[in-house]
C-alpha positions as CSV (number, residue, x, y, z in Angstrom):
1,M,74.0,110.2,104.1
2,R,75.0,111.3,107.5
3,N,74.2,114.9,108.4
4,K,77.5,116.7,108.8
5,I,77.8,119.5,111.3
6,L,79.9,122.6,110.5
7,T,81.4,124.8,113.2
8,F,82.0,128.5,112.7
9,E,84.0,130.4,115.2
10,L,84.3,134.2,115.7
11,P,87.2,135.4,117.9
12,V,86.2,138.4,120.0
13,D,89.7,139.8,120.8
14,F,93.4,139.5,120.1
15,L,94.3,136.2,121.9
16,P,91.4,134.1,120.5
17,K,92.0,135.5,117.0
18,I,95.8,134.7,116.9
19,S,95.1,131.3,118.6
20,L,92.7,130.3,115.8
21,N,95.2,131.5,113.2
22,L,98.0,129.5,114.8
23,E,95.9,126.4,115.2
24,A,95.1,126.4,111.4
25,L,98.7,126.9,110.5
26,F,99.9,124.2,112.9
27,K,97.4,121.7,111.6
28,N,98.6,122.1,108.1
29,I,102.2,121.7,109.1
30,E,101.4,118.6,111.1
31,Q,99.5,117.1,108.1
32,S,102.5,117.8,105.8
33,C,104.7,115.6,108.1
34,V,103.0,112.5,106.8
35,T,102.9,113.2,103.1
36,N,105.5,113.1,100.4
37,D,104.0,115.8,98.1
38,P,106.5,118.7,97.6
39,I,103.6,121.1,96.9
40,V,102.2,120.3,100.3
41,H,105.7,120.7,101.8
42,H,106.1,124.1,100.1
43,F,102.8,125.3,101.5
44,A,103.7,124.0,105.0
45,L,107.0,125.8,104.9
46,N,105.4,129.1,104.1
47,N,102.9,128.5,106.9
48,L,105.9,127.8,109.2
49,I,107.3,131.2,108.3
50,K,103.9,132.8,109.1
51,V,104.0,131.2,112.5
52,I,107.5,132.5,113.2
53,K,106.5,136.0,112.1
54,L,103.6,135.9,114.6
55,I,105.8,134.9,117.5
56,E,108.8,137.1,116.9
57,K,108.0,139.4,119.8
58,P,108.2,137.9,123.3
59,E,105.0,139.8,124.3
60,L,102.9,137.0,123.0
61,K,104.2,134.5,125.5
62,S,103.6,137.0,128.3
63,R,100.0,137.4,127.2
64,Y,99.4,133.7,127.2
65,I,100.9,133.3,130.6
66,K,98.8,136.0,132.1
67,E,95.6,134.7,130.5
68,L,96.2,131.1,131.5
69,I,96.8,132.2,135.1
70,R,93.7,134.3,135.0
71,I,91.6,131.4,133.7
72,E,93.0,129.0,136.4
73,H,92.1,131.6,139.1
74,L,88.6,132.0,137.7
75,I,88.0,128.3,137.5
76,N,89.2,127.8,141.0
77,K,86.8,130.4,142.5
78,S,83.7,130.0,140.2
79,E,81.2,127.3,139.3
80,Q,82.6,127.0,135.8
81,T,84.6,123.7,135.4
82,I,86.7,121.9,132.9
83,S,87.7,118.3,132.7
84,N,90.3,117.1,135.2
85,H,92.6,116.2,132.3
86,L,92.4,119.7,130.7
87,Y,92.9,121.3,134.1
88,A,96.0,119.3,134.7
89,R,97.3,120.3,131.3
90,L,96.6,124.0,132.2
91,F,98.4,123.7,135.5
92,V,101.5,122.1,133.9
93,Q,101.6,124.5,131.0
94,I,101.6,127.5,133.3
95,Q,104.6,126.1,135.1
96,I,106.4,125.4,131.8
97,L,105.8,128.9,130.4
98,S,106.8,130.5,133.7
99,H,110.3,128.9,133.4
100,I,111.0,129.6,129.7
101,S,112.9,132.8,128.9
102,G,112.7,134.7,125.6
103,R,110.3,134.0,122.8
104,F,108.3,130.9,121.9
105,G,110.5,128.5,119.9
106,E,113.7,130.5,120.5
107,S,115.9,127.9,118.6
108,I,113.9,128.1,115.4
109,H,114.6,131.9,115.2
110,H,118.3,131.0,114.8
111,D,117.9,128.3,112.1
112,L,119.9,129.6,109.1
113,F,117.7,128.0,106.5
114,I,114.5,129.3,108.1
115,G,116.2,132.6,108.5
116,S,117.0,132.9,104.8
117,L,113.4,132.1,103.9
118,K,112.1,134.6,106.4
119,Y,114.3,137.2,104.8
120,L,113.0,136.4,101.4
121,D,109.4,136.6,102.7
122,S,110.1,140.0,104.2
123,L,111.1,141.3,100.7
124,S,107.6,140.8,99.3
125,N,104.0,140.7,100.3
126,S,103.5,137.1,99.1
127,D,104.7,133.6,100.0
128,V,108.3,132.5,99.2
129,E,108.1,131.4,95.6
130,V,109.3,127.9,94.5
131,Q,111.8,129.5,92.1
132,E,113.9,130.8,95.0
133,P,117.2,128.7,94.9
134,Q,117.3,127.6,98.5
135,L,113.6,126.6,98.5
136,L,114.0,124.7,95.2
137,F,117.1,123.0,96.6
138,W,115.1,121.9,99.7
139,L,112.0,120.7,97.7
140,E,114.3,118.6,95.4
141,K,115.6,116.6,98.4
142,E,114.1,113.2,99.4
143,A,110.6,113.4,100.8
144,T,111.7,111.6,104.0
145,L,114.3,114.3,104.6
146,R,111.8,117.1,104.1
147,Q,109.4,115.3,106.5
148,K,112.3,115.0,109.1
149,N,113.0,118.8,108.8
150,L,109.3,119.7,109.2
151,I,109.0,117.4,112.3
152,S,112.1,119.0,113.8
153,W,110.9,122.5,113.2
154,L,107.5,121.7,114.6
155,G,109.3,120.3,117.6
156,Y,110.9,123.6,118.3
157,L,107.4,125.1,118.5
158,R,105.8,122.4,120.6
159,T,105.4,124.6,123.7
160,L,103.6,127.2,121.6
161,W,101.3,124.5,120.0
162,D,100.5,123.0,123.3
163,T,99.7,126.5,124.7
164,V,97.4,127.3,121.8
165,D,95.7,123.9,122.0
166,I,95.1,124.2,125.8
167,Y,93.8,127.7,125.5
168,L,91.3,127.0,122.7
169,S,90.3,123.7,124.4
170,I,89.3,125.6,127.5
171,L,87.2,128.1,125.5
172,R,85.5,125.3,123.6
173,E,84.8,123.2,126.7
174,L,83.3,126.2,128.6
175,A,80.9,126.9,125.7
176,V,77.2,126.3,126.5
177,F,75.1,126.0,123.4
178,E,71.5,127.1,122.9
179,Q,69.4,126.3,119.9
180,I,68.3,129.3,117.8
181,N,65.6,129.4,115.1
182,L,65.9,132.4,112.7
183,E,62.3,132.8,111.7
184,N,63.0,136.1,110.0
185,G,66.5,135.4,108.9
186,F,68.0,137.6,111.6
187,Y,69.0,137.1,115.2
188,N,70.3,139.6,117.8
189,K,71.7,138.7,121.2
190,P,72.7,141.2,123.9
191,L,76.2,140.7,125.3
192,P,77.6,141.9,128.6
193,T,79.0,145.4,128.5
194,K,82.1,144.1,130.3
195,K,84.4,142.4,127.8
196,N,84.5,138.9,129.3
197,H,83.4,137.0,126.1
198,H,86.2,135.5,124.0
199,L,84.9,133.2,121.4
200,I,81.5,132.9,119.7
201,T,80.6,129.6,118.1
202,I,77.8,128.5,115.7
203,R,77.1,124.9,114.9
204,M,74.8,124.2,112.0
205,S,73.9,121.5,109.4
206,H,76.0,121.2,106.3
207,M,72.9,120.0,104.3
208,G,71.2,123.3,103.7
209,D,73.9,125.2,101.7
210,I,73.7,128.0,104.3
211,V,76.4,129.9,106.1
212,P,76.1,132.4,108.9
213,K,77.5,135.9,109.1
214,M,78.2,137.1,112.6
215,Q,78.7,140.8,113.4
216,L,79.8,142.0,116.8
217,T,79.2,145.4,118.4
218,H,80.3,146.6,121.8
219,N,77.2,145.2,123.4
220,S,75.4,142.8,121.0
221,L,75.9,140.0,118.5
222,S,73.8,139.8,115.3
223,V,73.6,136.8,113.0
224,R,72.3,136.6,109.4
225,L,72.2,133.7,107.1
226,Y,73.4,133.6,103.5
227,D,73.4,131.2,100.6
228,A,76.8,129.5,100.6
229,Y,77.3,129.9,96.8
230,S,75.7,133.3,95.9
231,M,76.1,134.9,99.3
232,S,72.7,136.4,98.9
233,E,70.9,136.9,102.2
234,I,68.2,134.3,103.2
235,S,65.2,135.6,105.0
236,H,63.7,132.2,105.8
237,S,64.7,128.6,105.3
238,P,63.7,125.2,106.9
239,D,67.5,124.9,107.7
240,S,67.7,128.2,109.6
241,I,68.2,126.4,112.9
242,F,71.6,126.5,114.6
243,D,73.3,126.1,117.9
244,L,75.0,129.2,119.4
245,A,77.5,129.5,122.2
246,V,79.4,132.5,123.7
247,S,82.5,131.4,125.6
248,Q,82.9,133.8,128.5
249,F,84.3,133.9,132.0
């Protein structure tokens, strides 16, 4: 059986954290566009509401623009490089974001059906339940129509999805991995005092039933290994070798 590699990512500050969250939500919504299952569509619709809640304030778009411009400037003046294709996407996306007013996906904020679900979501701390009349009405429609709706709503958010994808692709492409062997079940790595690190990544084998726990302080990163089922700490294992990268610029 082929050894599968698992990737664990720890966002260091706000933008990487919200980007990883949005990426997971978008991937689920995209997958739902090619299935007929109403349960999957219900889950995707709730995830769509979560995306909209995350982007309600226009400040997020401003933060992405500033960060992408900063990254472009640093790449141009430093030895760090990304692929020509990714750099071209970065350049174009900066132009697109600079010429869009308001929030990400402005049109979807005015969709009446989405607005009614968003209102229901705001009344409770949980997802919109399937018993809600308008949601039940939508879920009873033909699967192809639900797919069409999801594709349309996702289209309203395409600029956001592209921005998130470009930003995370840059962080991942700039990651330089080093192999670590946890002989005593513990690893500590000093980090620059200046906050220029954004995403910490661990790659390790899926074969050993081991998961890492990363803990970040203001000037160091510590890693411990745990049993994936009992979550008991592991002091030594033949599988305690992993690759570590800190994306920084």
